[in-house]
C-alpha positions as CSV (number, residue, x, y, z in Angstrom):
1,G,114.3,48.1,257.4
2,T,113.6,46.0,254.4
3,L,113.4,48.8,251.8
4,L,116.4,50.6,250.3
5,N,116.2,54.0,248.6
6,T,119.2,55.7,247.1
7,L,119.7,59.1,245.4
8,A,122.8,59.8,243.4
9,V,123.9,63.0,241.7
10,F,126.8,62.5,239.3
11,Q,129.0,63.7,236.5
12,I,131.0,61.3,234.4
13,T,133.3,62.4,231.5
14,R,134.6,60.0,228.9
15,P,136.1,60.1,225.4
16,S,133.6,60.8,222.6
17,L,133.4,59.3,219.2
18,I,132.6,61.6,216.2
19,K,131.9,60.4,212.6
20,N,134.3,61.6,209.9
21,G,132.2,62.4,206.9
22,D,135.1,61.9,204.5
23,S,136.2,58.4,205.7
24,N,132.7,57.4,207.1
25,R,134.5,56.2,210.2
26,Y,134.1,57.0,213.9
27,A,137.2,58.3,215.8
28,P,137.9,59.8,219.2
29,D,137.1,63.5,219.2
30,G,136.5,65.4,222.4
31,E,134.6,64.3,225.4
32,Q,131.1,63.1,226.4
33,R,130.0,64.7,229.7
34,N,127.2,62.9,231.5
35,R,125.5,64.7,234.3
36,G,122.5,63.3,236.0
37,I,120.4,62.3,239.0
38,E,119.3,58.8,239.8
39,W,116.8,57.5,242.4
40,S,116.6,53.7,243.1
41,I,114.4,51.6,245.2
42,A,114.9,47.9,246.2
43,G,113.6,45.6,248.8
44,E,110.5,44.2,250.4
45,A,107.7,46.9,250.5
46,A,105.4,44.5,252.4
47,A,105.4,40.8,253.3
48,G,105.8,38.8,250.0
49,L,106.0,42.0,247.8
50,R,109.4,43.0,246.5
51,L,110.2,46.0,244.4
52,L,113.2,46.9,242.2
53,G,113.2,50.1,240.2
54,G,114.4,53.6,239.7
55,A,114.3,56.8,237.7
56,T,117.2,58.6,236.0
57,Y,117.5,62.0,234.4
58,L,120.6,62.3,232.3
59,K,122.1,65.1,230.3
60,A,124.9,63.7,228.1
61,I,126.5,66.3,225.8
62,N,129.6,66.4,223.6
63,T,132.3,68.8,224.7
64,K,135.8,69.8,223.5
65,S,135.4,68.5,219.9
66,S,138.2,69.4,217.5
67,T,136.0,71.7,215.4
68,G,133.6,72.8,218.1
69,L,130.6,72.2,215.8
70,L,129.2,69.4,217.9
71,D,129.9,70.9,221.3
72,G,126.7,71.1,223.3
73,K,124.9,68.5,221.2
74,T,123.4,65.5,222.9
75,A,125.5,62.3,222.8
76,I,124.3,59.5,220.5
77,G,122.1,56.8,222.1
78,V,121.7,58.5,225.5
79,P,118.1,59.1,226.5
80,S,117.3,61.9,228.9
81,W,114.8,59.9,231.0
82,L,114.8,56.2,232.1
83,F,112.2,54.7,234.3
84,N,112.1,51.0,235.5
85,L,109.9,49.3,238.0
86,G,109.6,45.7,238.8
87,A,107.6,43.9,241.4
88,E,107.4,40.3,242.6
89,W,104.5,39.0,244.6
90,D,104.4,35.7,246.4
91,M,100.8,34.4,246.1
92,P,99.5,33.8,249.6
93,S,96.8,31.4,248.3
94,L,99.3,29.2,246.6
95,P,102.6,28.8,248.4
96,G,105.6,28.5,246.1
97,L,104.0,30.6,243.3
98,T,105.6,34.0,242.6
99,L,104.3,36.5,240.0
100,R,106.5,39.2,238.5
101,A,105.9,42.2,236.4
102,A,108.3,44.9,235.1
103,A,107.7,48.1,233.2
104,I,110.6,49.7,231.4
105,Y,110.6,53.2,229.8
106,T,113.4,54.7,227.8
107,G,113.1,58.3,226.5
108,Q,113.9,59.4,223.0
109,Q,117.5,59.4,221.9
110,Y,119.6,60.8,219.1
111,A,120.9,58.4,216.4
112,D,123.5,60.8,215.0
113,S,126.1,63.2,216.3
114,A,124.4,66.3,214.7
115,N,121.2,65.6,216.5
116,T,119.1,65.4,213.4
117,Q,117.8,61.9,213.7
118,K,115.9,60.7,216.8
119,L,114.7,57.4,218.0
120,P,111.3,57.7,219.7
121,A,110.8,56.9,223.4
122,W,109.5,53.4,224.2
123,T,107.9,51.4,227.0
124,R,107.9,47.7,227.5
125,L,106.1,45.4,229.8
126,D,107.6,42.0,230.9
127,L,105.6,39.4,232.9
128,A,106.8,36.2,234.6
129,A,105.9,33.5,237.1
130,R,107.8,30.9,239.0
131,Y,106.6,27.9,241.0
132,A,108.9,26.3,243.5
133,T,107.9,22.8,244.8
134,R,109.3,19.3,245.5
135,L,109.1,16.4,243.1
136,A,110.4,13.0,243.9
137,A,112.3,14.4,246.9
138,H,114.0,17.1,244.8
139,N,113.5,20.8,245.0
140,V,112.2,22.0,241.6
141,V,111.5,25.5,240.2
142,F,109.3,26.0,237.1
143,R,109.7,29.3,235.4
144,A,107.8,31.1,232.6
145,S,108.2,34.6,231.2
146,V,107.0,36.9,228.5
147,E,109.3,39.7,227.5
148,N,107.6,42.6,225.7
149,A,104.1,41.2,226.6
150,L,102.3,43.8,224.6
151,D,104.4,43.0,221.5
152,K,105.4,46.7,221.0
153,R,107.7,47.5,218.1
154,Y,110.5,49.8,219.0
155,W,114.1,50.8,218.5
156,S,115.9,49.9,221.7
157,G,118.9,52.1,221.2
158,A,121.5,53.7,219.0
159,W,125.2,53.4,218.9
160,Y,127.6,55.0,216.6
161,G,126.5,54.1,213.1
162,S,123.8,51.6,214.0
163,T,120.5,51.2,215.8
164,S,119.1,48.2,217.7
165,V,115.6,46.8,217.1
166,G,113.7,46.0,220.3
167,T,113.0,42.4,221.2
168,P,109.6,41.2,219.9
169,R,107.2,39.4,222.2
170,T,109.3,36.5,223.5
171,V,108.0,33.6,225.6
172,K,110.4,31.5,227.6
């Protein structure tokens, strides 16, 4: 067919970083165990309508830390839920014009190893269009996009010792 669906159940273990309060530095300490399930969809749902998206549930916890105090705590910067859905639609009334929309949801995530500081969940909407035509015997594609179309303010993520501000409305 023209539509792909996948389902994955997984466990991934990797070294974990823990902040040393005395030196104010991060160093390897224990493991981060990621268990989750992910569903993805991609392909052409109907003539001229393409989809790309998915949903993920993820449980990322610290294990085997040297003191054991952080064992069972959620890993920094790992949301439990992620949802993404993008669609492209070829406009039948104007050949060459394609409209695109994408919605992105990222669940809340911890910004510290002790799980005392949280970044809230956020949702973003991106919009785009492209027009393919011929000019002076050359194939030409015009593109326009708006990332974060609703101009939502959000923290996009956390990593050991820092957080990232989400992109403001950006027109390209």
